[in-house]
LUMLUMLUM-301176 format. One record per residue (C-alpha): residue number from 1; residue in three letters; x, y, z negated. Coordinates in steps of 0.5 Angstrom, whole numbers. Example, Ala and Ser with C-alpha at 12.3 -4.5 7.8 and 13.67 -1.06 7.14 Angstrom:
ATOM  num  residuo     c1     c2     c3
ATOM    1      ALA     25     -9    -16
ATOM    2      SER     27     -2    -14
//
This chain:
ATOM  num  residuo     c1     c2     c3
ATOM    1      MET      0      0      0
ATOM    2      ILE      2      7      2
ATOM    3      SER     -1     13     -2
ATOM    4      VAL     -2     20      2
ATOM    5      VAL     -3     26     -3
ATOM    6      VAL     -5     32     -1
ATOM    7      PRO     -5     38     -6
ATOM    8      ALA    -11     43     -4
ATOM    9      TYR    -12     50     -6
ATOM   10      HIS    -17     55     -3
ATOM   11      ALA    -16     50      4
ATOM   12      ALA    -23     50      6
ATOM   13      ALA    -21     53     13
ATOM   14      VAL    -16     47     14
ATOM   15      ILE    -17     41     10
ATOM   16      ALA    -22     38     15
ATOM   17      ASP    -16     38     21
ATOM   18      CYS    -11     35     16
ATOM   19      LEU    -16     29     14
ATOM   20      THR    -18     28     21
ATOM   21      ALA    -11     27     23
ATOM   22      LEU     -9     23     17
ATOM   23      GLN    -15     18     18
ATOM   24      LYS    -12     17     25
ATOM   25      GLN     -5     14     24
ATOM   26      THR     -2      9     28
ATOM   27      VAL     -1      4     22
ATOM   28      ASP     -7      0     20
ATOM   29      ARG    -12      4     16
ATOM   30      GLN    -12     -1     11
ATOM   31      SER     -5      0      9
ATOM   32      TYR     -5      7      6
ATOM   33      GLU    -10     11      2
ATOM   34      ILE    -11     18      2
ATOM   35      ILE    -12     22     -4
ATOM   36      VAL    -14     30     -4
ATOM   37      VAL    -12     34    -11
ATOM   38      ASP    -17     40    -11
ATOM   39      ASP    -13     45    -15
ATOM   40      GLY    -19     49    -18
ATOM   41      SER    -21     52    -11
ATOM   42      THR    -27     56    -12
ATOM   43      ASP    -29     55     -4
ATOM   44      ASP    -31     49      0
ATOM   45      THR    -25     45     -1
ATOM   46      ALA    -28     40     -5
ATOM   47      VAL    -34     39      0
ATOM   48      ARG    -30     39      6
ATOM   49      ALA    -25     34      3
ATOM   50      GLN    -31     29      1
ATOM   51      GLN    -30     24      7
ATOM   52      PRO    -30     17      8
ATOM   53      GLY    -24     13      5
ATOM   54      VAL    -21     20      2
ATOM   55      GLN    -20     20     -6
ATOM   56      LEU    -22     27     -9
ATOM   57      ILE    -19     29    -15
ATOM   58      ARG    -22     35    -18
ATOM   59      CYS    -18     40    -23
ATOM   60      PRO    -22     44    -27
ATOM   61      GLN    -17     50    -26
ATOM   62      ASN    -11     52    -21
ATOM   63      ARG     -5     50    -24
ATOM   64      GLY      0     50    -18
ATOM   65      ALA      2     45    -13
ATOM   66      ALA      7     42    -18
ATOM   67      ALA      1     40    -22
ATOM   68      ALA     -3     38    -17
ATOM   69      ARG      2     33    -14
ATOM   70      ASN      3     30    -21
ATOM   71      GLN     -4     28    -21
ATOM   72      GLY     -4     25    -14
ATOM   73      ILE      3     21    -16
ATOM   74      HIS     -1     18    -23
ATOM   75      ALA     -7     16    -19
ATOM   76      ALA     -3     13    -13
ATOM   77      LYS     -3      6    -12
ATOM   78      GLY      2      5     -7
ATOM   79      GLU     10      4     -8
ATOM   80      ILE     11      9     -3
ATOM   81      VAL      8     16     -4
ATOM   82      CYS      8     21      2
ATOM   83      PHE      6     28      1
ATOM   84      THR      4     33      6
ATOM   85      ASP      0     40      5
ATOM   86      ALA     -7     42      7
ATOM   87      ASP     -5     47     12
ATOM   88      CYS     -1     41     16
ATOM   89      VAL     -4     37     22
ATOM   90      PRO      1     30     22
ATOM   91      GLN      2     27     28
ATOM   92      PRO     -1     20     30
ATOM   93      ASP      5     17     28
ATOM   94      TRP      7     21     22
ATOM   95      ILE      6     16     16
ATOM   96      ALA     10     10     20
ATOM   97      GLU     16     15     22
ATOM   98      VAL     16     18     15
ATOM   99      THR     16     12     11
ATOM  100      ARG     20      8     16
ATOM  101      PRO     27      9     12
ATOM  102      LEU     24      7      6
ATOM  103      ARG     21      1      9
ATOM  104      GLU     28     -1     12
ATOM  105      ASN     33      1      7
ATOM  106      GLU     32     -1     -1
ATOM  107      GLY     37      4     -2
ATOM  108      ILE     34     10      0
ATOM  109      THR     30     14     -5
ATOM  110      ALA     26     20     -1
ATOM  111      VAL     25     22      7
ATOM  112      LYS     24     29      9
ATOM  113      GLY     20     30     16
ATOM  114      VAL     20     37     20
ATOM  115      TYR     15     42     22
ATOM  116      ILE     12     44     29
ATOM  117      SER      8     50     31
ATOM  118      HIS      3     52     37
ATOM  119      GLN      2     59     34
ATOM  120      PRO      3     65     39
ATOM  121      GLN      5     70     34
ATOM  122      LEU     12     73     35
ATOM  123      VAL     13     72     27
ATOM  124      ALA     11     65     27
ATOM  125      ARG     15     63     33
ATOM  126      PHE     21     66     29
ATOM  127      VAL     19     62     23
ATOM  128      GLN     19     56     27
ATOM  129      LEU     26     57     30
ATOM  130      GLU     28     59     24
ATOM  131      TYR     26     52     21
ATOM  132      GLU     29     48     28
ATOM  133      ASP     36     52     26
ATOM  134      LYS     36     49     19
ATOM  135      TYR     34     42     22
ATOM  136      ASP     40     42     27
ATOM  137      GLY     44     43     21
ATOM  138      MET     42     37     18
ATOM  139      ALA     42     33     24
ATOM  140      GLY     47     27     23
ATOM  141      LEU     48     28     16
ATOM  142      PRO     48     21     12
ATOM  143      GLN     44     24      7
ATOM  144      ILE     41     31      4
ATOM  145      ASP     39     34     -2
ATOM  146      PHE     33     38      0
ATOM  147      VAL     26     35      1
ATOM  148      ASP     20     39      3
ATOM  149      THR     14     37      1
ATOM  150      TYR     10     39      7
ATOM  151      SER     13     32     11
ATOM  152      CYS     16     27      6
ATOM  153      ALA     16     21      3
ATOM  154      TYR     18     18     -4
ATOM  155      ARG     19     12     -8
ATOM  156      ARG     13     12    -13
ATOM  157      ARG     18      9    -19
ATOM  158      ILE     23     14    -18
ATOM  159      LEU     18     20    -18
ATOM  160      LEU     15     17    -25
ATOM  161      ASP     22     16    -28
ATOM  162      SER     24     23    -26
ATOM  163      GLY     18     26    -29
ATOM  164      GLY     15     28    -23
ATOM  165      PHE     15     36    -21
ATOM  166      ASP     17     41    -26
ATOM  167      GLU     10     44    -27
ATOM  168      THR     13     50    -30
ATOM  169      ILE     15     52    -23
ATOM  170      TYR     10     55    -19
ATOM  171      TYR     14     56    -12
ATOM  172      VAL     19     52     -9
ATOM  173      GLU     18     46    -14
ATOM  174      ASP     20     41     -9
ATOM  175      GLN     27     44     -8
ATOM  176      GLU     28     43    -16
ATOM  177      LEU     26     36    -15
ATOM  178      SER     30     35    -10
ATOM  179      PHE     36     38    -13
ATOM  180      ARG     35     34    -20
ATOM  181      LEU     34     27    -16
ATOM  182      ALA     41     29    -12
ATOM  183      ALA     44     30    -19
ATOM  184      GLN     42     23    -20
ATOM  185      ARG     45     21    -14
ATOM  186      CYS     39     19    -11
ATOM  187      VAL     39     18     -3
ATOM  188      MET     35     22      1
ATOM  189      VAL     35     22      9
ATOM  190      PHE     32     27     14
ATOM  191      ARG     27     24     19
ATOM  192      PRO     26     29     25
ATOM  193      THR     21     24     28
ATOM  194      ALA     16     25     22
ATOM  195      VAL     12     31     25
ATOM  196      VAL      7     35     22
ATOM  197      ALA      4     41     26
ATOM  198      HIS      3     48     21
ATOM  199      ARG      1     55     21
ATOM  200      HIS      7     59     19
ATOM  201      SER      6     66     17
ATOM  202      ALA      4     70     23
ATOM  203      SER      6     77     20
ATOM  204      LEU     12     80     18
ATOM  205      ARG      8     82     11
ATOM  206      GLN      6     75     10
ATOM  207      TYR     13     72     12
ATOM  208      ALA     17     77      7
ATOM  209      ARG     12     76      1
ATOM  210      LYS     14     69      2
ATOM  211      LYS     21     69      2
ATOM  212      PHE     21     74     -4
ATOM  213      TRP     17     69     -8
ATOM  214      ILE     22     63     -6
ATOM  215      GLY     28     68     -8
ATOM  216      CYS     25     69    -14
ATOM  217      TRP     23     62    -16
ATOM  218      LYS     30     59    -14
ATOM  219      ALA     33     64    -18
ATOM  220      ARG     29     62    -24
ATOM  221      PHE     32     55    -24
ATOM  222      ILE     38     55    -20
ATOM  223      ARG     42     55    -26
ATOM  224      ARG     41     48    -28
ATOM  225      TYR     44     46    -21
ATOM  226      PRO     51     51    -21
ATOM  227      ASP     54     46    -15
ATOM  228      ARG     48     48    -11
ATOM  229      VAL     49     55    -11
ATOM  230      ILE     55     54     -7
ATOM  231      LYS     52     49     -2
ATOM  232      ASP     46     45      0
ATOM  233      SER     44     42      6
ATOM  234      HIS     38     46      7
ATOM  235      THR     41     53      7
ATOM  236      PRO     45     56     12
ATOM  237      GLN     52     59      9
ATOM  238      ILE     51     65     14
ATOM  239      LEU     44     67     10
ATOM  240      LYS     48     68      4
ATOM  241      VAL     53     73      8
ATOM  242      GLN     47     76     11
ATOM  243      MET     44     77      4
ATOM  244      GLY     50     81      1
ATOM  245      LEU     50     85      8
ATOM  246      ALA     43     87      7
ATOM  247      GLY     44     89      0
ATOM  248      VAL     50     93      2
ATOM  249      VAL     46     97      8
ATOM  250      VAL     41     99      3
ATOM  251      ALA     46    101     -3
ATOM  252      THR     49    105      2
ATOM  253      ALA     43    108      6
ATOM  254      VAL     41    111     -1
ATOM  255      GLY     48    113     -3
ATOM  256      GLY     49    116      3
ATOM  257      LEU     43    121      2
ATOM  258      LEU     48    124     -4
ATOM  259      PHE     55    122     -1
ATOM  260      PRO     54    123      7
ATOM  261      SER     61    119      8
ATOM  262      LEU     58    113      6
ATOM  263      PHE     54    113     12
ATOM  264      TRP     60    110     16
ATOM  265      LEU     60    104     11
ATOM  266      LEU     53    103     13
ATOM  267      ALA     54    103     20
ATOM  268      ALA     60     98     19
ATOM  269      ALA     55     94     15
ATOM  270      LEU     50     94     20
ATOM  271      LEU     55     92     25
ATOM  272      PHE     57     86     21
ATOM  273      PHE     50     84     20
ATOM  274      THR     48     84     27
ATOM  275      LEU     54     80     29
ATOM  276      THR     52     75     24
ATOM  277      THR     46     74     28
ATOM  278      LEU     49     72     34
ATOM  279      PRO     49     65     33
ATOM  280      PHE     42     65     32
ATOM  281      CYS     40     69     38
ATOM  282      ARG     44     65     42
ATOM  283      LYS     41     59     40
ATOM  284      ALA     34     62     41
ATOM  285      TRP     35     65     47
ATOM  286      PRO     33     59     52
ATOM  287      LYS     27     57     48
ATOM  288      ASP     24     64     46
ATOM  289      ARG     27     70     49
ATOM  290      ALA     22     75     45
ATOM  291      VAL     24     72     39
ATOM  292      ALA     32     72     40
ATOM  293      LEU     31     80     42
ATOM  294      ALA     27     81     35
ATOM  295      ALA     32     76     31
ATOM  296      PRO     37     81     28
ATOM  297      PHE     31     85     25
ATOM  298      LEU     27     79     23
ATOM  299      LEU     33     76     20
ATOM  300      PHE     35     83     16
ATOM  301      ALA     28     82     13
ATOM  302      ARG     29     75     11
ATOM  303      ALA     36     77      8
ATOM  304      LEU     33     83      4
ATOM  305      ALA     26     79      2
ATOM  306      LEU     30     73     -1
ATOM  307      GLY     35     78     -4
ATOM  308      PHE     30     82     -8
ATOM  309      GLY     27     76    -10
ATOM  310      PHE     33     73    -13
ATOM  311      ILE     35     79    -17
ATOM  312      PHE     28     80    -19
ATOM  313      GLY     27     73    -21
ATOM  314      THR     34     73    -25
ATOM  315      LEU     32     79    -29
ATOM  316      ARG     26     76    -31
ATOM  317      SER     29     69    -33
ATOM  318      GLY     34     74    -37
ATOM  319      ASN     29     77    -41
ATOM  320      ARG     25     71    -43
//
């Protein structure tokens, strides 16, 4: 038995598409169960999740994705637990592909899949290429240290033995769990054929807000795993350089109002930042030229939002 857990919060507009896709997988329908955990939604999420063959767990209040996933883990009957999100549409062979490494190799603990997107918006197309850039960095690695829960599978006993997701973390809880399992020398692998379609952030405001909270919550737990500050399989090293340069740009832009000579440093920081974006632009050009042209600006927004979020999260952690 395989268990598929879908946490859902205010997902009435998208949950039906997700469940329809899960019902039509290439593997035998009797070989897996579908569990939806309604995390205190006040819309029609629960109503639309009540489909034949779907187990619905209703939480009385919203406690976050980590708590919802933990509810699903404890309710699951499968030896393998797969996760996807309510706003994802798994491809027909998703369950087969995301569980294959676990079924074929007892030494593997978890498997990470990938996103695709069919959205027309520029920012959404950029987000997809951003993910693909990260996938390129993971391709060929014998193992990874970060498994996103939008497309993944774990051995249930590992999740239970490790205590599951940290419910005190409201965002990037999958990253914390991954780093915790990596510290325990659990083997996690990348499976690019385990595909789910997703609706990425379609506006710059949505995108920047998401990156801000990612930076904020990562700052609040990263001190537990100091070796991951230096490097992890998910974060491009150039991103850390870009965050630093973005900070210099903001500082010199503000300081330049009082000390005009700082504008030379501002110009130099902007130039260096632009140079760091060229590899991404070069990779994006044959896929989407509009995204390639807009990439320096969007990458700057990413670096700025993550940087401010990380500072905010660090300050909040220090005051606790």
